[in-house]
ZAVEX-536080 format. One line per 3 residues: number of its first residue (from 1); their letters; for each residue y, x, z of N, C-alpha, C, O. Coordinates in Angstrom, 3 decimals. Each point is the difference from the previous one (the first is absolute). Example, Ala and Ser with C-alpha at 12.3 -4.5 7.8 and 13.67 -1.06 7.14 Angstrom:
1	AS	-5.690/13.190/7.800/1.190/-0.890/0.000/1.200/0.900/0.000/-0.019/1.036/0.665 ~ 1.069/-1.386/-1.385/1.190/0.820/0.060/1.090/-0.770/0.730/1.108/0.509/0.169
END
This chain:
1	MVM	3.457/4.215/-1.618/-0.199/-1.328/0.535/0.926/-0.988/-0.708/1.084/0.357/-0.462 ~ -1.524/-1.560/0.394/0.778/-1.060/-0.608/0.940/-0.577/1.049/-0.382/-0.158/1.160 ~ 1.593/-0.154/-1.557/0.937/-0.566/0.959/-0.475/-1.368/0.470/-0.453/-0.820/-0.798
4	FQQ	0.561/0.584/2.095/-0.465/-1.233/0.613/0.700/-1.221/-0.591/-0.655/-1.006/-0.276 ~ 1.962/1.073/0.076/0.734/-1.166/-0.485/-0.551/-0.474/-1.338/-0.052/-1.204/-0.251 ~ -0.352/2.110/-0.596/-0.530/-0.388/-1.303/-1.353/-0.684/0.146/-0.284/-0.968/-0.705
7	MKR	-0.549/1.461/1.610/-1.319/-0.611/0.194/0.130/-1.347/0.697/-0.748/-0.929/-0.304 ~ 1.688/0.816/1.233/0.150/-1.235/0.763/0.332/-1.172/-0.914/-0.374/-1.138/0.281 ~ 1.062/1.412/-1.354/0.342/-1.063/-0.942/-1.221/-0.502/-0.756/0.105/-0.881/-0.854
10	AAR	-1.261/1.446/1.173/-1.274/-0.374/-0.642/0.068/0.207/-1.505/-0.677/-0.680/-0.772 ~ 1.507/1.634/0.376/0.107/0.315/-1.416/-1.299/0.612/-0.483/-0.700/0.683/0.748 ~ 0.395/-0.930/-1.976/-1.194/0.599/-0.574/0.341/1.311/-0.711/-0.874/0.672/-0.545
13	KVR	2.162/-0.325/0.563/0.432/1.250/-0.613/0.955/0.722/0.942/0.868/-0.623/0.613 ~ -1.029/1.920/-0.502/0.889/0.829/0.805/0.339/1.241/-0.813/-0.893/0.715/-0.456 ~ 2.181/-0.464/0.278/0.412/1.195/-0.732/-0.165/1.227/0.876/0.357/-0.018/1.178
16	RPR	-0.898/1.082/-1.752/-0.199/1.258/0.733/0.895/1.060/-0.631/-0.138/0.288/-1.189 ~ 1.048/0.295/1.958/0.884/1.031/-0.561/-0.667/1.367/-0.050/0.477/0.945/0.628 ~ -1.574/-0.831/-1.368/-0.726/1.263/-0.117/-0.076/0.403/-1.463/0.025/-0.844/-0.896
19	RKP	-0.115/2.114/0.678/-0.167/0.488/-1.361/-1.449/-0.163/-0.465/-0.250/-0.228/-1.183 ~ -0.698/0.343/2.106/-1.415/-0.161/-0.331/-0.591/-1.084/0.889/0.355/-0.092/1.175 ~ -1.243/-0.723/-1.708/-0.639/-1.010/0.846/-1.049/0.648/0.902/-0.382/1.152/-0.205
22	LPE	-0.069/-1.893/1.186/-1.082/0.459/0.859/-1.298/-0.549/-0.571/-0.353/-1.141/0.297 ~ -0.376/1.914/-1.111/-1.189/-0.528/-0.666/-1.072/-0.455/0.973/-0.813/-0.862/-0.336 ~ 0.797/1.436/1.554/-0.995/-0.378/0.991/0.197/-1.441/0.483/-0.935/-0.617/0.512
25	VDE	2.139/0.088/-0.673/0.324/-1.337/0.477/-0.428/-1.066/-1.001/-0.266/-1.138/0.387 ~ 0.195/1.491/-1.670/-0.360/-0.966/-1.030/-1.317/-0.684/0.358/-1.002/0.668/0.254 ~ 1.006/-1.981/-0.235/-1.157/-0.822/0.357/-0.410/0.159/1.470/-1.119/-0.365/0.361
28	GQI	1.982/0.889/0.478/-0.290/0.172/1.424/0.893/-0.898/0.852/0.383/-1.092/-0.419 ~ -0.061/1.561/1.604/0.852/-0.726/0.935/1.208/0.872/0.327/-0.086/1.226/-0.062 ~ 1.204/-1.849/0.406/1.169/0.736/0.456/0.515/-0.675/1.264/0.036/-1.227/0.094
31	AAY	0.358/2.041/0.872/0.500/-0.519/1.274/1.491/0.281/0.109/0.507/0.947/-0.601 ~ 0.198/-1.784/1.379/1.440/0.156/0.183/0.303/0.390/1.435/-0.433/-0.664/0.942 ~ 1.178/1.744/-0.785/0.459/0.471/1.308/1.452/-0.403/0.167/0.825/0.288/-0.866
34	QVA	-0.499/-0.951/1.967/1.383/-0.350/0.323/0.563/1.075/0.907/-0.641/0.395/0.974 ~ 1.829/0.076/-1.288/0.646/1.025/0.816/0.532/-0.617/1.290/-0.151/-1.201/0.219 ~ 0.781/2.023/0.646/0.537/-0.448/1.289/0.936/-1.189/-0.214/0.733/-0.026/-0.989
37	PVS	-0.740/-0.921/1.858/-0.605/-0.028/1.325/-1.467/-0.438/0.010/-0.635/0.065/1.053 ~ 0.074/-0.506/-2.175/-1.394/-0.463/-0.015/-0.968/1.181/0.083/-0.908/-0.010/0.831 ~ 1.084/1.016/-1.669/-0.835/1.209/-0.034/-1.491/-0.322/-0.038/-0.757/0.425/0.873
40	AIT	0.344/-1.171/-1.883/-1.403/-0.406/-0.101/-0.358/-0.403/-1.424/0.864/-0.386/-0.787 ~ -2.167/0.484/0.465/-0.525/-0.569/-1.239/-0.221/-1.477/0.285/-0.680/-0.357/0.962 ~ 1.253/-0.495/-1.793/-0.049/-1.434/0.264/-0.606/-0.835/-1.131/-0.371/-1.152/0.225
43	HVA	0.265/1.706/-1.429/-0.502/-0.772/-1.134/-0.887/0.858/-0.899/0.147/1.221/-0.061 ~ -1.050/-1.872/-0.621/-0.859/0.664/-0.977/-0.179/-0.938/-1.198/-0.064/-1.220/0.151 ~ -0.015/1.824/-1.350/-0.169/-0.810/-1.215/-0.913/0.728/-0.974/0.057/1.225/-0.102
46	PVK	-0.900/-1.963/-0.615/-0.834/0.614/-1.038/0.837/0.265/-1.251/0.807/-0.834/-0.410 ~ -1.010/1.996/-0.180/0.743/0.395/-1.201/-0.824/-0.359/-1.225/-1.162/0.388/-0.118 ~ 1.779/-1.132/-0.791/-0.679/-0.374/-1.241/0.059/1.157/-0.992/-1.019/0.416/-0.553
49	NIE	2.252/0.105/0.335/0.171/1.142/-0.896/1.384/0.605/0.198/0.818/-0.513/0.763 ~ -0.574/1.621/-1.470/1.288/0.692/0.028/0.465/0.133/-1.437/-0.766/0.407/-0.873 ~ 2.038/-0.756/0.625/0.526/0.132/-1.352/1.442/0.480/0.031/0.688/-0.120/1.014
52	LWK	-0.236/0.669/-2.149/1.389/0.463/-0.097/0.959/-1.179/0.112/-0.302/-1.100/-0.465 ~ 1.463/1.333/1.086/1.023/-1.023/0.156/0.999/0.126/-1.131/0.796/0.938/-0.039 ~ -0.843/-1.887/-0.881/0.906/-0.080/-1.148/0.129/1.354/-0.682/-1.011/0.642/-0.282
55	DTS	2.237/-0.194/0.011/0.231/1.276/-0.686/0.467/1.067/0.991/0.933/0.749/-0.289 ~ -1.578/-0.679/1.452/0.376/0.977/1.017/-1.190/0.895/0.319/-1.084/-0.163/-0.560 ~ 1.302/1.103/1.462/-1.100/0.856/0.449/-0.594/-0.521/1.301/-0.750/0.707/0.673
58	KYV	1.087/-1.952/-0.318/-0.525/-0.621/1.214/-1.257/-0.809/-0.323/-0.270/-0.337/-1.152 ~ -0.483/0.040/2.202/-1.245/-0.744/-0.161/0.034/-1.283/0.815/0.769/-0.123/0.953 ~ -1.603/-0.822/-1.334/-0.134/-1.279/0.695/-1.436/-0.129/0.483/-0.947/0.235/-0.749
61	LNF	0.804/-0.612/2.014/-1.321/-0.340/0.535/-0.152/-1.497/-0.158/0.800/-0.758/0.549 ~ -1.788/0.320/-1.272/-0.279/-1.426/-0.122/-1.070/-0.354/1.017/-1.102/0.548/-0.031 ~ 1.429/-1.461/0.928/-0.953/-0.419/1.025/-0.964/-1.028/-0.579/0.377/-0.823/-0.834
64	AEP	-1.618/0.881/1.284/-0.988/-0.992/-0.407/0.243/-1.319/0.725/-0.362/-1.063/-0.504 ~ 0.971/1.127/1.679/0.347/-1.182/0.805/1.126/0.392/0.951/0.254/1.191/0.176 ~ 0.429/-2.156/0.444/1.080/0.330/0.936/-0.496/0.823/1.191/-1.173/-0.062/0.369
67	AKT	2.078/0.825/0.219/-0.332/0.849/1.148/-0.446/-0.838/1.193/0.512/-1.094/0.239 ~ -1.491/1.639/0.515/-0.496/-0.662/1.204/0.499/0.748/1.231/0.154/1.221/-0.027 ~ 0.096/-1.956/1.101/0.423/0.606/1.256/-1.208/0.608/0.712/-1.052/-0.631/0.104
70	IGP	1.214/1.864/0.386/-1.022/0.638/0.826/0.680/0.579/1.229/1.228/0.052/0.067 ~ -2.019/0.384/0.905/0.512/0.718/1.172/0.991/-0.767/0.834/-0.222/-1.183/0.262 ~ 1.270/1.777/0.156/0.594/1.230/-0.498/-0.709/1.239/0.520/-0.459/0.042/1.141
73	LKL	0.379/0.970/-2.006/-0.558/1.289/0.387/1.175/0.893/0.377/0.609/0.640/-0.857 ~ -0.303/-0.606/2.134/1.190/0.666/0.518/-0.123/1.517/-0.007/-1.087/0.560/0.143 ~ 2.233/0.082/-0.314/0.123/1.435/0.167/0.048/0.278/1.500/0.802/-0.600/0.716
76	IPK	-1.650/1.501/-0.240/-0.008/0.369/1.418/0.860/1.258/0.144/-0.322/1.039/-0.576 ~ 1.417/-1.128/1.345/0.890/1.165/0.124/-0.662/1.161/0.749/-0.952/-0.191/0.757 ~ 1.474/1.389/-0.985/-0.492/1.174/0.722/0.327/-0.163/1.472/0.987/-0.669/0.306
79	PNG	-1.729/1.221/0.613/-1.044/1.001/-0.143/-1.375/-0.588/-0.270/-0.920/0.765/-0.291 ~ 0.721/-2.079/0.368/-1.324/-0.597/-0.204/-0.345/-0.209/-1.461/-1.178/-0.060/-0.353 ~ 2.176/-0.051/-0.496/-0.249/-0.245/-1.421/-0.412/1.258/-0.738/0.537/1.081/0.240
82	IVK	-1.489/-1.232/-1.136/-0.502/1.123/-0.800/0.651/-0.016/-1.382/0.327/1.051/-0.552 ~ -0.143/-2.230/0.006/0.509/-0.185/-1.357/1.517/-0.167/0.031/0.538/-0.716/0.844 ~ 0.150/1.393/-1.785/1.441/-0.166/-0.148/0.280/-1.230/-0.851/-0.888/-0.493/-0.694
85	APQ	2.106/0.004/0.746/0.395/-1.131/-0.847/-0.169/0.395/-1.462/0.352/1.119/-0.374 ~ -0.882/-2.011/-0.462/-0.199/0.325/-1.416/1.314/0.367/-0.689/0.996/-0.713/0.121 ~ -1.007/1.826/-0.839/1.164/0.452/-0.756/-0.241/-0.108/-1.502/0.886/0.294/-0.802
88	GPR	-2.080/-0.713/0.431/-0.381/-0.123/-1.398/-1.360/-0.666/-0.052/-0.444/-0.559/1.003 ~ -0.228/0.603/-2.140/-1.322/-0.629/-0.098/-0.998/0.616/0.980/-0.051/1.219/0.162 ~ -0.728/-2.056/0.477/-1.094/0.432/0.883/-1.251/-0.716/-0.477/0.078/-1.136/-0.466
91	YTT	-1.227/1.782/0.576/-1.238/-0.577/-0.498/-1.001/-0.228/1.123/-0.160/0.842/0.884 ~ -0.501/-1.970/-0.925/-1.062/-0.350/0.924/-0.885/-1.016/-0.701/0.308/-0.423/-1.114 ~ -1.395/0.029/1.745/-0.835/-1.035/-0.592/0.467/-1.364/0.490/0.596/-0.110/1.071
94	YDR	-0.865/-0.919/-1.852/0.375/-1.348/0.400/-0.744/-0.391/1.276/0.578/-0.624/0.890 ~ -1.843/0.985/-0.802/-0.809/-0.312/1.171/0.593/0.616/1.265/0.096/-0.658/1.036 ~ 0.299/1.923/-1.131/0.602/0.676/1.160/1.340/-0.638/0.369/0.328/-0.118/1.181
97	LVK	0.438/-0.289/-2.177/1.301/-0.616/0.236/-0.129/-1.325/0.745/0.733/-0.237/0.961 ~ -1.643/-0.625/-1.382/-0.119/-1.320/0.641/-0.650/0.070/1.378/0.186/-0.903/0.816 ~ -0.946/1.966/-0.545/-0.607/0.161/1.321/0.925/0.690/1.003/-0.232/-0.068/1.207
100	ATS	1.269/0.725/-1.698/0.902/0.777/0.854/0.865/-0.898/0.879/0.298/-1.143/-0.348 ~ 0.099/1.693/1.498/0.931/-0.695/0.897/1.340/0.720/0.079/0.951/-0.516/0.588 ~ -0.871/1.721/-1.187/1.247/0.770/-0.044/-0.061/0.934/-1.203/-1.038/0.115/-0.651
103	LNE	2.152/0.552/0.357/0.013/0.967/-1.101/-0.921/1.178/0.289/-0.551/0.595/-0.926 ~ 0.379/-0.252/2.207/-0.926/1.090/0.358/-1.399/-0.268/-0.529/-0.671/0.919/-0.470 ~ 0.225/-2.159/0.541/-1.346/-0.359/-0.453/-0.074/-0.241/-1.505/-1.075/0.097/-0.591
106	AF	2.199/-0.408/-0.025/0.018/-0.306/-1.434/-0.120/1.238/-0.864/-0.560/-0.065/-1.094 ~ 1.086/1.217/1.573/0.006/1.219/-0.813/-0.818/1.094/0.644/-0.104/1.097/-0.549
END
């Protein structure tokens, strides 16, 4: 997941500290999950492309436009919650994400 603070700045570029890019994200959408106390997906942005960051092994996500506010799609705590808090990349469809009212419905 992309850090919320970077997306909130409406930056069109976000550095990703990964050795390999997520090819499935190229030309797709990426959502931002805020950790506690918010514990929710709050923003989504279309990805223009992914490229290497300077002379490093890191990658940059170039946004096609600034991030938009959605939801929030809150994490529902146990025992009623089915989905755990995201610990890494999670995949869903954009349609399912925008129709969801919680993380349970998003994934």
